[in-house]
C-alpha positions in Angstrom: 0.0 0.0 0.0 1.4 3.4 -0.9 1.9 6.2 1.5 -0.8 8.3 -0.1 -3.3 5.5 0.0 -2.6 4.9 3.7 -3.0 8.6 4.5 -6.3 8.5 2.6 -7.5 5.5 4.5 -6.6 7.1 7.8 -8.0 10.5 6.9 -11.5 9.5 5.6 -12.8 8.2 9.0 -11.5 11.4 10.7 -13.2 13.6 8.2 -16.5 11.7 8.4 -16.4 12.0 12.2 -15.8 15.7 12.0 -18.6 16.2 9.5 -21.1 14.5 11.8 -20.2 16.9 14.6 -22.0 20.0 13.3 -25.4 20.5 15.0 -28.3 22.8 14.2 -28.7 26.1 16.1 -30.8 25.3 19.2 -33.1 27.5 21.0 -31.3 29.1 24.0 -32.3 28.4 27.6 -34.3 31.2 29.2 -32.8 33.6 31.7 -31.3 31.9 34.8 -33.4 30.8 37.7 -32.1 33.4 40.1 -32.9 36.2 37.6 -36.3 34.8 36.8 -37.3 34.7 40.5 -36.1 38.3 40.9 -37.6 39.6 37.7 -41.0 38.0 38.3 -41.6 40.4 41.2 -41.1 43.3 38.8 -43.7 42.2 36.3 -46.8 44.5 35.8 -49.8 42.4 37.0 -51.6 43.5 33.8 -49.0 41.6 31.8 -48.9 38.4 33.9 -50.2 35.5 31.8 -51.5 37.9 29.1 -48.9 37.7 26.3 -49.6 35.4 23.4 -46.8 34.5 21.0 -47.5 36.2 17.7 -45.7 35.9 14.4 -42.1 35.0 14.4 -40.5 35.6 11.0 -37.2 36.3 9.3 -35.2 33.1 9.7 -33.2 31.3 7.1 -35.0 28.9 4.8 -33.9 25.4 5.8 -31.6 23.5 3.5 -32.0 19.8 3.0 -29.9 16.8 2.1 -26.3 17.1 1.0 -26.7 20.9 0.7 -27.6 21.1 4.4 -24.5 19.1 5.4 -22.2 21.0 3.1 -23.5 24.4 4.4 -23.2 23.3 8.0 -19.6 22.1 7.5 -18.3 25.2 5.7 -20.4 28.1 7.0 -22.1 27.0 10.2 -25.7 26.2 10.6 -28.4 28.6 9.5 -31.1 29.5 12.0 -34.7 29.1 11.2 -37.6 30.9 12.9 -38.3 27.9 15.1 -35.1 28.6 17.1 -36.2 32.1 18.0 -39.9 31.1 18.5 -39.0 28.3 20.9 -36.6 30.5 22.9 -39.1 33.3 23.1 -41.9 31.0 24.3 -39.6 29.5 26.9 -38.6 33.0 28.1 -42.2 34.2 28.4 -43.2 31.1 30.2 -40.3 31.4 32.7 -41.3 34.9 33.5 -45.0 34.0 33.9 -45.9 36.3 31.0 -47.1 33.6 28.5 -50.9 33.2 28.1 -52.2 29.9 29.2 -53.6 29.1 25.8 -52.2 30.0 22.4 -53.8 33.1 20.9 -55.7 33.9 24.1 -53.6 36.6 25.6 -54.6 40.3 25.8 -51.3 41.1 24.1 -49.4 39.6 21.2 -45.6 39.6 20.9 -44.2 39.5 17.4 -40.6 38.9 16.5 -38.8 39.5 13.3 -35.2 38.2 12.9 -33.5 40.9 10.9 -29.9 39.7 11.1 -28.1 36.7 12.5 -24.5 36.6 11.1 -21.5 34.8 12.4 -17.9 35.0 11.3 -14.6 33.5 12.2 -13.6 29.9 11.4 -10.0 29.7 12.6 -9.5 31.0 16.1 -12.9 32.0 17.4 -16.4 33.0 16.2 -18.4 36.2 16.7 -22.1 36.5 16.0 -24.4 39.5 15.7 -28.2 39.4 15.9 -30.8 42.0 15.3 -34.4 41.2 16.2 -37.4 43.6 16.0 -39.8 42.9 18.9 -43.3 44.3 18.8 -45.9 44.0 21.6 -49.4 44.7 20.4 -52.8 45.1 22.2 -55.2 44.5 19.3 -53.9 47.0 16.6 -52.2 49.3 19.1 -48.4 49.0 19.5 -47.6 49.0 23.2 -43.8 48.3 22.9 -41.4 48.1 19.9 -37.7 47.7 20.0 -34.9 46.6 17.6 -32.6 44.6 19.9 -29.0 44.3 18.7 -26.8 41.7 20.5 -23.5 40.1 19.9 -21.6 37.1 21.3 -18.2 35.5 20.9 -16.9 32.0 21.3 -13.2 31.1 21.6 -11.1 28.2 20.4 -11.7 26.3 23.6 -15.5 26.3 23.2 -15.4 23.7 20.4 -12.9 22.2 18.0 -14.9 22.9 14.8 -15.2 26.4 13.5 -18.8 25.8 12.3 -19.8 24.7 15.8 -18.1 27.7 17.3 -20.3 29.8 14.9 -23.4 27.9 16.0 -22.6 28.5 19.7 -22.0 32.2 19.0 -25.3 32.4 17.2 -27.1 30.8 20.1 -25.4 33.1 22.6 -26.4 36.2 20.5 -30.0 35.1 20.4 -29.9 34.4 24.1 -28.6 37.9 24.8 -31.3 39.3 22.6 -34.0 37.4 24.6 -32.4 38.6 27.9 -32.6 42.2 26.8 -36.2 41.8 25.7 -37.1 40.1 29.1 -35.5 43.0 31.0 -37.7 45.4 29.0 -40.9 43.4 29.4 -40.6 43.0 33.2 -40.2 46.8 33.6 -42.9 47.7 31.1 -46.0 49.3 32.6 -49.3 49.1 30.6 
């Protein structure tokens, strides 16, 4: 067996294992328990259990098949609207703001993901997110804010650059949700 053939035989399983490591962007965990307990005491009683999750738009269209694997390997994983929607729902539930039944709240919270970019494949990754949050009571806008957040991951967070990008995107979304939560618990209607 030639040297090149041996290298190829040894290299293929390693590349296959690395290719399987990339995971989709997951919805971030809500604010920590200590913060939730403190922030729940700040919530306006008129908002408690009265916010229904409205439209969540603006995510990437999901790729499928080989394209999905290739994109994840080279450029990190795209984020679809389900990631933001799930994180938003978990956040509202943790703060006791989410209505008991879907669509039954006095208020509706819409979110539009305007930007979720990540860069850096070699040493670390940095992600920036921009989300437009709008809280409505019927047709009346009660609260609207464009939340910009950023996050970084370092070399030690994950071996693969694409997964460092995924972790940075998750952290940027989590920071955006934290800033929204801080606004909502101090909002008076």
